[in-house]
C-alpha positions in Angstrom: -0.8 -25.6 2.7 -0.3 -24.3 6.4 -3.5 -22.3 6.1 -2.0 -19.3 7.4 -3.1 -16.1 5.5 -0.5 -13.9 4.1 -0.8 -10.5 5.9 -1.4 -7.7 3.7 -2.5 -4.0 4.0 -5.1 -4.0 1.4 -8.5 -2.5 2.1 -10.0 -3.2 -1.2 -9.7 0.7 -2.3 -7.6 0.1 -5.4 -6.9 3.6 -6.6 -3.5 4.7 -7.3 -2.7 8.5 -7.2 -1.1 9.2 -10.5 1.2 12.1 -9.1 2.7 9.9 -6.3 2.1 6.4 -7.7 0.7 5.4 -4.4 -2.4 3.6 -3.6 -4.7 5.9 -1.6 -6.1 2.7 0.3 -3.1 1.0 1.3 -0.1 3.4 0.4 1.9 0.9 -1.6 3.2 1.6 -5.1 2.0 -0.5 -8.0 5.4 -2.6 -8.0 5.0 -3.5 -4.4 1.3 -4.5 -5.0 2.2 -6.7 -8.0 5.3 -8.3 -6.2 3.4 -8.7 -2.7 3.2 -12.5 -2.9 6.6 -12.8 -3.8 8.1 -10.6 -1.3 9.7 -12.2 1.7 8.0 -12.0 5.1 10.8 -9.5 6.2 10.4 -7.3 3.2 6.6 -7.1 3.4 6.8 -6.2 7.2 9.4 -3.5 6.3 6.7 -2.1 3.5 3.9 -2.3 5.9 6.0 -0.2 8.5 6.3 2.4 5.7 2.5 2.6 5.0 1.2 4.9 7.7 3.5 7.5 6.9 3.0 7.5 3.2 -0.6 7.6 3.9 0.0 10.6 6.2 2.2 12.3 3.5 -0.7 11.5 0.5 -3.7 12.9 2.9 -1.5 15.9 3.4 0.1 16.8 0.2 -2.5 15.1 -2.1 -5.9 15.7 -0.6 -7.5 15.8 -4.2 -6.7 12.0 -4.5 -9.1 11.1 -1.8 -12.1 13.0 -3.2 -14.8 11.6 -5.0 
C-alpha cells in the first residue's frame, strides 16, 4: 500500500436529485459514484473536470433540489 489517498469530489452530502440523477453534493451520477474506486485515474480526472459545470447547471435548472 502506497498510503496515497484516492482523489474524490465527495463532500459527504449524498443526495441524488431524482430528475437529473446527479448528486447535489458532488455532481456525480449514481453509476459514477458506484464505479469510482474502479475507474482509472484518467477517467476520474475527466469526471471531476465535468463536475463544476454539472453543479452549476443543477443549481440553475433544479434549485428545488437544494432546498431543505
